[in-house]
Each structure stands twice: as structure tokens, then as C-alpha cells.
C-alpha positions as CSV (number, residue, x, y, z in Angstrom):
1,M,10.9,-11.1,-29.2
2,K,8.0,-13.0,-30.9
3,Q,4.8,-12.5,-29.9
4,N,1.9,-15.6,-29.3
5,K,-1.0,-15.1,-31.3
6,G,-4.0,-15.9,-30.0
7,D,-3.0,-14.9,-26.4
8,D,-4.5,-11.5,-25.5
9,I,-4.5,-10.3,-22.0
10,L,-6.6,-8.1,-20.7
11,I,-5.7,-6.4,-17.3
12,I,-8.2,-4.1,-15.6
13,G,-6.6,-1.7,-13.6
14,A,-3.8,0.0,-13.7
15,G,-2.3,0.7,-10.0
16,Y,0.9,-1.2,-9.2
17,A,-0.2,-4.5,-9.2
18,G,-1.7,-4.3,-12.5
19,L,1.2,-2.4,-14.3
20,S,3.6,-5.0,-12.9
21,A,1.6,-7.7,-14.2
22,A,1.6,-6.2,-17.5
23,I,5.3,-5.4,-17.7
24,T,6.0,-8.9,-16.6
25,L,3.9,-10.7,-19.6
26,A,4.8,-8.3,-22.3
27,S,8.5,-9.2,-21.2
28,H,7.4,-12.9,-22.0
29,G,6.0,-12.2,-25.2
30,R,2.6,-11.7,-24.5
31,K,0.3,-9.1,-26.0
32,V,-1.1,-7.1,-23.4
33,T,-4.2,-4.3,-22.8
34,V,-4.3,-2.1,-19.7
35,V,-8.0,-0.9,-19.0
36,E,-8.2,2.0,-16.7
37,K,-11.3,4.0,-15.5
38,H,-9.2,6.7,-15.1
39,S,-7.5,9.4,-17.1
40,T,-4.1,8.7,-15.7
41,T,-2.3,5.2,-14.6
42,G,-1.0,4.7,-11.0
43,G,-4.3,3.5,-9.3
44,R,-4.4,5.1,-5.7
45,S,-1.0,6.5,-6.9
46,R,-2.3,8.8,-8.7
47,A,-1.4,13.2,-8.2
48,F,-3.7,16.4,-8.9
49,T,-2.1,19.6,-9.3
50,E,-3.7,22.8,-8.2
51,N,-2.8,26.5,-7.3
52,G,0.8,25.4,-8.3
53,F,0.6,22.2,-5.9
54,T,1.3,18.8,-6.7
55,F,-0.3,16.1,-4.4
56,D,0.1,12.8,-4.3
57,M,-3.8,11.4,-3.8
58,G,-2.3,7.8,-1.9
59,P,0.7,6.5,-0.6
60,S,3.6,8.7,0.9
61,W,5.8,6.2,2.2
62,Y,8.5,5.0,0.0
63,W,10.1,1.6,2.2
64,M,11.3,-1.7,0.7
65,P,13.3,0.3,-2.4
66,E,14.9,-3.0,-3.4
67,V,11.3,-4.6,-4.4
68,A,10.6,-1.8,-7.1
69,E,14.8,-1.9,-8.4
70,G,14.8,-5.6,-8.3
71,F,11.5,-5.5,-10.7
72,F,13.0,-3.2,-13.2
73,N,16.3,-5.3,-13.1
74,R,14.4,-8.5,-13.7
75,N,12.9,-6.4,-16.9
76,G,16.4,-5.2,-18.1
77,R,15.8,-1.9,-17.0
78,N,17.7,0.1,-14.4
79,I,15.2,2.1,-12.0
80,E,17.9,4.8,-11.7
81,D,17.0,5.3,-15.3
82,Y,13.1,6.3,-14.7
83,M,13.2,8.2,-11.3
84,S,15.5,9.9,-8.9
85,L,15.2,8.3,-5.4
86,V,16.8,10.7,-2.5
87,R,17.1,8.5,1.7
88,L,15.3,11.0,4.2
89,D,17.2,12.1,7.5
90,P,15.6,11.5,9.6
91,S,13.3,9.4,8.2
92,Y,10.2,10.9,10.1
93,Q,9.4,12.2,13.4
94,V,7.2,11.4,16.0
95,I,5.5,14.2,18.0
96,F,4.1,13.1,21.6
97,E,2.2,14.8,24.6
98,N,3.5,18.5,24.9
99,N,4.4,19.0,21.1
100,E,7.6,16.8,22.5
101,A,9.2,15.8,19.1
102,V,11.5,13.0,18.5
103,E,13.4,12.3,15.0
104,L,14.1,8.8,14.1
105,P,17.8,9.3,12.1
106,A,18.3,7.3,9.0
107,S,21.4,5.7,10.2
108,F,20.8,2.6,12.9
109,A,23.1,3.5,15.1
110,G,21.7,6.7,15.5
111,I,18.5,5.2,16.5
112,C,20.3,2.7,18.7
113,S,21.5,6.0,20.4
114,L,18.5,7.8,20.6
115,F,16.6,4.7,22.2
116,E,19.4,4.8,25.2
117,S,18.8,7.9,25.9
118,I,14.9,7.3,26.1
119,E,15.3,4.0,28.0
120,K,19.2,2.9,29.6
121,G,19.8,-0.2,27.9
122,A,17.3,0.2,24.8
123,G,19.7,0.7,22.7
124,A,21.5,-2.8,23.0
125,Q,17.8,-4.3,23.2
126,L,17.1,-2.8,19.9
127,E,20.1,-4.3,18.2
128,K,18.8,-7.9,19.5
129,F,15.3,-6.8,18.2
130,M,16.5,-6.0,15.0
131,Q,18.5,-9.0,14.3
132,E,15.2,-11.6,14.9
133,A,13.2,-8.4,12.7
134,E,16.0,-9.2,10.0
135,Y,15.4,-12.6,10.1
136,K,11.9,-12.7,9.5
137,Y,12.2,-9.9,7.2
138,R,14.9,-11.9,4.8
139,T,13.2,-15.4,5.3
140,A,10.0,-13.7,4.4
141,M,11.1,-12.2,1.3
142,K,13.1,-15.1,0.1
143,T,10.5,-17.9,1.5
144,Y,6.8,-16.4,1.6
145,I,6.0,-13.7,0.2
146,H,6.8,-15.0,-3.6
147,K,4.4,-18.0,-3.1
148,P,0.9,-17.7,-5.0
149,G,-1.5,-18.9,-2.0
150,L,-3.0,-21.5,-4.1
151,H,-2.2,-24.3,-2.0
152,F,-1.6,-25.5,2.2
153,N,1.3,-27.4,1.0
154,E,3.0,-23.9,-0.5
155,L,3.8,-24.1,3.4
156,C,4.9,-27.8,3.8
157,S,8.4,-27.1,2.3
158,M,11.1,-27.8,4.8
159,E,12.8,-24.6,4.2
160,V,8.8,-22.9,5.3
161,L,8.7,-25.8,8.2
162,Q,12.0,-24.9,9.8
163,S,11.4,-21.1,9.8
164,V,8.2,-21.0,11.7
165,L,8.9,-20.7,15.1
166,K,11.6,-18.3,14.3
167,M,8.7,-16.4,12.0
168,D,6.8,-15.6,15.6
169,M,3.5,-16.5,13.9
170,L,1.5,-17.4,17.4
171,Q,2.9,-14.8,19.4
172,S,1.3,-11.3,19.4
173,F,3.4,-8.2,18.5
174,S,2.4,-6.4,21.5
175,N,3.9,-9.4,24.0
176,H,7.0,-9.4,21.3
177,I,7.9,-6.2,21.9
178,K,7.3,-5.8,25.4
179,R,10.1,-8.2,25.8
180,Y,12.5,-5.9,24.7
181,F,11.3,-2.0,25.6
182,K,9.3,-0.9,28.6
183,H,9.0,2.9,27.8
184,E,5.5,4.0,26.2
185,K,7.7,6.1,23.6
186,L,10.0,3.5,22.3
187,L,6.5,1.1,22.2
188,K,4.5,3.7,20.2
189,I,7.8,4.2,17.9
190,I,8.0,0.3,17.3
191,E,4.3,0.0,16.7
192,F,4.0,2.4,14.3
193,P,4.9,0.1,10.9
194,I,1.8,-1.8,12.2
195,L,-0.8,0.6,12.7
196,F,-2.2,0.3,9.1
197,L,-2.2,-3.7,9.4
198,G,-6.0,-4.0,10.2
199,A,-5.8,-5.0,14.0
200,T,-4.0,-3.8,17.1
201,A,-0.3,-4.5,18.4
202,D,-2.1,-7.7,20.7
203,K,-3.9,-9.2,17.5
204,I,-1.0,-8.7,14.9
205,P,1.5,-11.8,14.8
206,A,4.8,-11.0,15.7
207,M,6.2,-12.3,12.6
208,Y,5.6,-8.5,11.2
209,S,8.2,-6.9,13.6
210,M,9.7,-7.7,9.8
211,M,8.4,-3.8,9.2
212,N,10.7,-2.8,11.7
213,Y,13.6,-3.8,10.1
214,A,12.4,-2.3,6.7
215,D,11.5,1.1,8.5
216,M,15.0,1.0,10.9
217,K,17.7,-0.6,8.5
218,L,16.3,-0.1,5.3
219,G,15.6,3.4,4.9
220,T,12.4,5.7,4.1
221,W,12.9,7.1,0.8
222,Y,11.5,9.8,-1.7
223,P,11.0,9.5,-5.5
224,M,12.0,13.2,-6.4
225,G,8.5,14.5,-7.9
226,G,6.4,12.4,-5.4
227,M,5.1,8.9,-5.2
228,V,3.0,9.6,-8.4
229,R,7.3,8.9,-10.2
230,L,7.3,5.4,-9.5
231,A,3.9,4.8,-11.4
232,K,5.3,6.9,-14.4
233,A,7.9,5.2,-14.4
234,M,6.3,1.7,-14.6
235,T,3.8,3.2,-17.0
236,T,6.9,4.1,-19.3
237,L,8.2,0.6,-18.5
238,A,5.4,-0.8,-19.7
239,I,4.9,1.2,-23.2
240,E,8.3,0.3,-23.8
241,K,7.4,-3.4,-23.6
242,G,4.3,-2.6,-25.9
243,V,1.9,-2.7,-23.7
244,T,-1.6,-0.6,-25.0
245,F,-3.3,1.4,-22.4
246,L,-6.7,2.4,-22.7
247,L,-7.0,5.1,-20.1
248,D,-10.9,6.8,-19.1
249,T,-12.4,3.4,-20.0
250,E,-14.2,1.3,-17.0
251,V,-15.2,-2.4,-17.4
252,E,-18.7,-2.6,-16.6
253,R,-19.1,-6.6,-17.0
254,L,-17.3,-9.3,-17.6
255,E,-18.8,-11.8,-20.5
256,V,-18.6,-15.3,-19.3
257,V,-18.7,-18.3,-22.3
258,G,-18.8,-21.8,-20.3
259,N,-16.1,-22.1,-18.1
260,K,-14.0,-18.8,-19.3
261,V,-14.2,-15.1,-19.8
262,S,-14.7,-14.3,-23.6
263,G,-13.4,-10.4,-22.5
264,A,-14.8,-7.3,-21.0
265,Y,-17.8,-4.7,-21.9
266,T,-17.1,-1.4,-21.5
267,G,-18.8,2.2,-22.4
268,K,-16.9,2.2,-25.0
269,G,-17.3,-1.5,-26.7
270,F,-16.7,-4.7,-26.1
271,L,-12.5,-5.8,-25.9
272,P,-12.3,-9.7,-26.2
273,A,-9.4,-11.5,-24.5
274,D,-8.0,-15.1,-24.0
275,I,-6.7,-14.0,-20.7
276,V,-8.1,-11.7,-18.0
277,I,-6.2,-10.2,-15.0
278,S,-8.5,-7.9,-12.3
279,G,-6.2,-5.7,-10.2
280,A,-9.5,-3.5,-9.6
281,D,-11.2,-4.1,-6.4
282,Y,-11.3,-8.0,-5.9
283,H,-14.8,-7.9,-4.4
284,H,-16.0,-5.4,-7.1
285,T,-15.3,-7.9,-9.8
286,D,-16.3,-10.8,-7.9
287,R,-19.8,-9.7,-6.9
288,E,-20.3,-6.9,-9.9
289,L,-18.7,-7.4,-13.1
290,L,-19.4,-11.2,-12.9
291,P,-22.9,-12.9,-13.5
292,A,-24.0,-13.9,-9.5
293,E,-23.2,-17.5,-10.3
294,K,-19.7,-17.5,-11.5
295,S,-18.7,-15.1,-8.3
296,N,-15.6,-17.1,-6.9
297,Y,-16.8,-16.1,-3.3
298,S,-20.1,-15.4,-1.5
299,E,-21.3,-12.2,-0.1
300,K,-21.0,-14.1,3.1
301,Y,-17.8,-14.9,2.7
302,W,-17.2,-11.5,2.2
303,E,-18.4,-10.1,4.8
304,K,-16.6,-12.0,7.1
305,R,-13.6,-10.7,6.1
306,V,-11.8,-8.2,8.4
307,M,-10.6,-5.3,6.8
308,A,-7.4,-3.0,7.6
309,P,-8.6,0.9,8.4
310,S,-9.9,3.4,5.7
311,C,-9.1,7.1,6.0
312,L,-9.9,10.9,5.6
313,I,-7.3,12.5,3.9
314,Y,-6.7,16.2,3.4
315,Y,-4.5,18.0,0.9
316,I,-3.6,20.9,2.2
317,G,-1.6,24.5,0.2
318,V,-0.2,26.8,2.2
319,N,1.0,30.3,1.3
320,R,4.2,29.8,4.0
321,V,7.0,27.9,5.3
322,L,5.9,26.1,8.6
323,P,8.9,25.8,11.2
324,G,9.1,22.4,12.9
325,L,7.8,19.8,10.6
326,Q,9.9,17.2,8.9
327,H,8.9,15.4,5.3
328,H,7.4,12.8,7.5
329,N,5.4,13.7,10.7
330,L,3.6,11.2,13.3
331,F,1.4,12.9,15.6
332,F,1.1,10.5,18.6
333,N,0.0,13.0,20.9
334,H,-3.2,11.5,22.1
335,D,-4.2,8.1,23.6
336,L,-3.7,5.3,20.9
337,R,-5.6,2.9,22.8
338,Q,-9.1,5.2,21.8
339,H,-7.9,6.0,18.6
340,A,-7.7,2.1,17.7
341,D,-10.9,1.2,19.6
342,A,-12.8,3.5,17.4
343,I,-11.0,2.0,14.3
344,Y,-11.1,-1.8,15.1
345,T,-13.3,-2.4,18.2
346,N,-16.1,0.2,18.2
347,P,-15.9,1.3,14.9
348,S,-16.9,5.5,15.2
349,W,-15.2,8.8,14.7
350,P,-12.6,9.1,16.9
351,G,-12.6,11.6,19.6
352,Q,-9.1,12.6,19.6
353,P,-7.2,11.0,16.7
354,L,-3.8,10.4,16.2
355,F,-2.5,11.5,12.7
356,Y,0.2,11.4,9.9
357,L,1.3,14.6,8.4
358,C,3.4,14.4,5.4
359,C,5.4,17.8,4.2
360,P,7.0,16.7,1.2
361,S,8.0,20.3,0.6
362,K,10.7,20.2,2.9
363,T,12.5,17.8,0.6
364,D,11.1,18.4,-3.1
365,V,10.7,22.2,-3.6
366,G,9.1,20.9,-7.2
367,V,5.6,19.8,-5.5
368,A,4.8,23.5,-4.1
369,P,5.7,27.1,-4.9
370,P,8.4,28.9,-3.7
371,G,8.0,29.6,0.1
372,M,4.8,27.7,0.3
373,E,4.1,24.1,2.2
374,N,2.6,21.2,1.0
375,L,0.5,19.5,3.4
376,F,-1.1,15.9,3.2
377,Y,-2.7,14.7,6.3
378,L,-4.5,11.5,7.0
379,I,-6.5,10.0,9.7
380,P,-6.9,6.2,9.8
381,T,-10.4,5.3,10.5
382,A,-12.8,2.3,10.5
383,P,-13.9,1.0,7.0
384,G,-17.6,1.7,6.2
385,L,-18.0,5.0,8.1
386,A,-19.9,7.5,6.5
387,D,-18.5,10.9,5.6
388,T,-20.4,14.2,5.4
389,P,-19.0,17.7,5.1
390,A,-19.5,18.6,8.6
391,I,-17.5,15.6,9.7
392,R,-14.5,16.5,6.8
393,E,-14.5,20.0,8.3
394,R,-14.9,19.4,12.1
395,Y,-11.6,17.2,11.6
396,L,-9.8,19.5,9.5
397,E,-10.1,22.3,12.0
398,L,-8.5,19.4,14.2
399,V,-5.8,18.5,12.2
400,L,-4.6,22.2,11.1
401,K,-5.4,23.7,15.0
402,E,-2.7,20.7,16.6
403,T,-0.3,21.4,13.6
404,A,-0.7,25.2,14.3
405,S,0.1,24.4,18.1
406,Y,3.6,22.0,17.4
407,C,4.5,24.9,14.6
408,G,3.9,27.9,17.0
409,Q,2.0,29.7,14.0
410,D,-1.4,30.0,13.0
411,F,-1.7,29.8,9.4
412,S,-5.3,29.1,8.9
413,G,-5.8,32.2,6.9
414,D,-3.0,31.3,4.8
415,I,-4.3,27.8,3.2
416,I,-4.6,28.7,-0.6
417,S,-5.4,25.2,-1.5
418,S,-7.9,22.3,0.1
419,R,-9.3,19.2,-1.2
420,S,-10.2,16.2,1.0
421,Y,-10.6,12.5,0.3
422,A,-12.6,9.9,2.2
423,Y,-14.7,6.9,2.4
424,S,-17.3,7.9,0.0
425,N,-14.4,8.6,-2.9
426,F,-12.7,5.4,-2.1
427,L,-16.1,4.3,-3.4
428,S,-16.8,5.9,-6.1
429,D,-13.3,6.0,-7.3
430,Y,-11.8,2.4,-6.8
431,H,-15.2,0.7,-5.9
432,A,-13.2,-0.2,-2.9
433,Y,-14.9,-2.9,-0.6
434,K,-16.3,-1.1,2.0
435,G,-14.3,2.1,1.7
436,N,-11.1,0.5,2.5
437,A,-7.9,1.7,2.2
438,Y,-5.4,-0.7,2.5
439,G,-7.2,-3.9,1.8
440,L,-7.3,-6.9,4.1
441,A,-6.3,-7.1,7.8
442,N,-2.8,-8.5,8.2
443,T,-4.3,-11.4,10.7
444,L,-3.2,-14.9,10.8
445,G,-6.4,-15.9,9.7
446,Q,-5.9,-13.9,6.4
447,T,-2.3,-14.5,5.2
448,A,-1.3,-16.8,2.5
449,F,-3.3,-19.1,1.3
450,L,-6.6,-18.3,3.6
451,K,-6.6,-14.7,1.2
452,P,-8.8,-14.4,-1.8
453,S,-7.0,-16.6,-4.4
454,I,-5.6,-15.3,-7.3
455,R,-7.0,-17.8,-9.2
456,H,-10.9,-18.0,-10.1
457,K,-12.3,-21.4,-9.2
458,K,-14.8,-21.8,-11.8
459,L,-13.3,-19.6,-15.1
460,H,-9.5,-21.0,-15.8
461,N,-8.5,-18.0,-17.5
462,L,-9.4,-15.3,-14.9
463,F,-7.0,-14.3,-12.3
464,F,-6.4,-11.4,-9.3
465,T,-4.0,-9.1,-8.2
466,G,-3.8,-6.3,-5.7
467,Q,-4.0,-5.5,-2.1
468,L,-6.9,-8.2,-1.5
469,T,-5.3,-11.0,-2.5
470,V,-1.6,-12.2,-1.8
471,P,1.1,-11.2,-0.4
472,G,-0.9,-8.1,0.6
473,P,-1.5,-4.0,0.6
474,G,0.9,-1.5,0.3
475,V,3.3,-0.5,-2.7
476,P,5.9,-3.4,-2.8
477,P,3.5,-6.1,-2.1
478,A,1.6,-4.6,-4.4
479,I,4.9,-4.7,-7.2
480,L,4.9,-8.3,-6.3
481,S,1.5,-9.1,-6.4
482,G,1.3,-8.2,-10.2
483,E,4.4,-10.0,-10.9
484,M,3.5,-12.9,-8.9
485,V,0.0,-14.0,-11.1
486,A,2.2,-13.2,-14.2
487,Q,4.4,-15.7,-13.4
488,H,1.7,-17.9,-12.3
489,I,0.1,-17.6,-15.9
490,L,3.6,-18.1,-17.8
491,R,3.9,-21.2,-15.6
492,Q,0.6,-22.5,-17.2
493,K,-0.5,-24.0,-20.1
494,I,-3.2,-21.7,-20.6
495,V,-1.9,-21.1,-24.5
496,K,-0.4,-23.2,-26.6
497,H,1.9,-21.7,-27.9
498,E,5.5,-21.6,-26.7
499,I,7.4,-18.0,-26.0
500,T,10.5,-17.2,-28.3
501,L,12.6,-14.4,-26.8
């Protein structure tokens, strides 16, 4: 493989998008350096160890396994050589009022039977619903999700135009699912995958039923060792491709000369570059790292963006085994509407929050000492809510109490490891705009070319990737985002030299 001279690419941030871009460019002969603020790669998908526990700090759901698998294949590797995936069965369980638990089996036939047992005729209705959901998923993956979102005319192809009506872009998710199901439990189960998209079900487009297909047909998986294994696998692949990593190195300012970025200043010196890709928080790069007159968007523009939720997370190590828990547990034992209102309509701390509890030690004995449990709690919250030690303590007591009620055991005296993570941490660790955890809300007005652009309008060698641009938040979209911007760069005549493989 022949490398291009004078084609130094600097990538800010070693999250999934940054790793993906780095691997793709290095695979095509580019010289790539990744600068990462933290001591490890993975971005929000980092991990820490404490008292024998290994806690994933961020993402914990592994959906759409074909995205990462396909990415490795396109770069000449098999993902199985880097990590081991197992499919969870049940995929997850939902805890309703009175501690009634409903387990979602891995097989679709099993899910249909479950739906039928709750509402007569719902099994057949789920099959019809899933046929539409599959069409949306397949069409999105083939037609929409790989488009860089640079022009409206990207959506003007015959293939896209023919799919518009079937994609249900103008109907609400709420109205769509009520055509198929009536029972409140089924509606909550179906709504679950869109809870973090940044709006209530009556405002999210029905096209996002594609997420139900990802959930119920493609399944829920787990990389043994934790979600951090995927980040480590991609880091290993990047190093094999010749990518250089500068860890514990934060970019403090981008140097602009004329209509291009000449490099980045860090606390350790200046890094020259012919091309810069920011996988850091888009707003931070745009408004803090660039000179004010070179920002891609005004502060007024950013203030008008609708953000997806932030969250309050707890990492808890328990010195005993807890009965009744599955790997993924959704506590929907309170009114979803009041919690949604506190996130999206009247931003405030919820009175009776719904929460998610991941217990990976049910699947992976390596993430906790023998006879102990690894607990990861997550409460969705409105972005921008200031957190205090008192607030964190209050909600910890609440989720522990509700978990103890469900498990039938008070384990508060058996906690040997405890740490929390919230708004202020997202700000300090990731410069996350308004402390968001899940990027921009997936509303119709913030889709495709209406998202912040992957390309700077004034600086021809500056690009952006990650959850605040196309295709959106989540691990699979982040991988696709990095690959997308890299492919866009490879198609441009930004450098003079041809690539020889």
C-alpha cells in the first residue's frame, strides 16, 4: 500500500465515529493521526474498573450487529477475530406496575405468541406491523442512511421518491402503532426503542418503527467483556491499518489560515494537518475551537436545535446475586407520560422516573467478582438540568428501592462500589452541548440535510462526524457516520496524489 505524501489527516476524538473514519482513510493509504482527550479510546464507550467490577460507562445495548460486521468486512477483516458476540434470550424484560415482568424472547415467533397472550389478535397484527417495519429498515439502510446530507437533491432520486409514502415520514409514531395494538403494555413495549430519539411518540415520525425491526427481528446482542470490546476491536484494527493515536491529548484550538485549517494546538504542541475531521462535540468544535468569524453556525442556530435527552447514570457493584433480573431490564412501573413531559415539555427532574437497569453479570461472569452483580442504572432526563450531590443521592435511593422491591431483597447494605454520572460529567468529559447524551432529537426537521453538515461551509478541509450530524446518534450510526465522511473525503480532489493499493 502506497501512502500519499502531503496528506496528513488529523481526527479529533477516538469515539466510534472517529475510529471508523480513521480506519476507512488508513485503509485507502491516508496517513491518519487521532487525537483523544482521554487515556483510552472509545469516546463515550469507555469503561472503568473498581473493586473487581468492570463497568461500561456509556452504551450498553448492542443492536444492528450487521453494521459493525459489515464495516470490518469492508476493511478486510472478520469481527469474530476481534470479539465474541452472544445473542441474549430473553432480549430484555419490562417491569410494569405491581412488579409484573414481561420477558421479550429472542425468537420472533415467541414475541408474537407473547403479544397474542396479552391482546387477542395482536400476534397477527405484530406480523403485519413488522412487515412494514422491515421495509422501512431495509430501505433506510440501502437508500437513506449512507447519504452525506449535503444537498436536498440527495432525496430526489427515483428510489427515494418511490419510498417516501411507505416510509411514513409524515405520520406520528403514536398514531401508527395504535392502528395495530390497543393494550397499554404492548404500546409501551413498541414505544421503547424510540424513547431516546428526542421527542414523544406523538412527535416522532412513524418511519422509526424501523427500530422495532432492529429490536425484535435482528435481536439484542452482547460483546463478551462489555461494550468496550467493540471500541477495543476497532482500535486494534486502526493500529493494524497504521493509524497513530495521541491519547491524553486535548485539542485546545484550531489554527485557520485563509480558507483552510492548518492544524491544531494542544497542550503538548501544534499538530499540522492537511485535512481535519472533528469527531468531538460539533458545537464545541464549531463555537469554541474555531475563531468566532469562522464558525459554521451561529449560537442562535444552535439554541434552536432540539436535543435528545441527557441522563443520570449509576454504576453499582453489589456483593450478592440478585434474583429476577435479566441482562436488560426496563422499569416501566410508573406513568410514562409524566416522565416524558419532564424531559420534553416542561424540563425538570421527574417525580416518578422510569429507568433502565443493565445487569451484564447475568451474561458475563468477567464483569463482576464471583457471587456479585454489576448494575448499570440509567434515568433519561431533560438536557441542561443542573445536577447536585443531593439530587444524585435522591434518585439513587429511589432506583435502589424499586429494584429491591422487585427482587424481593434489600441489598443497600451490600453495595461495595458506587459511582454516578450526569449532566456535569457529560460537559466536562465530552464538552457535550447542553450536557446531551444522545445528540439531536430525531425529528423530521432535523433529518438528513437538515442536520448540521459534515462539511464546513467556509473551510474546505474541515469535516465533522458523530452524533450531531448524519445519520444520527447511537453506536451503529456513529460507525456509519465516520465511514461516510471518510468516503466523502476520498471522493473529493482535496489532495493531488492518487491512491495506489
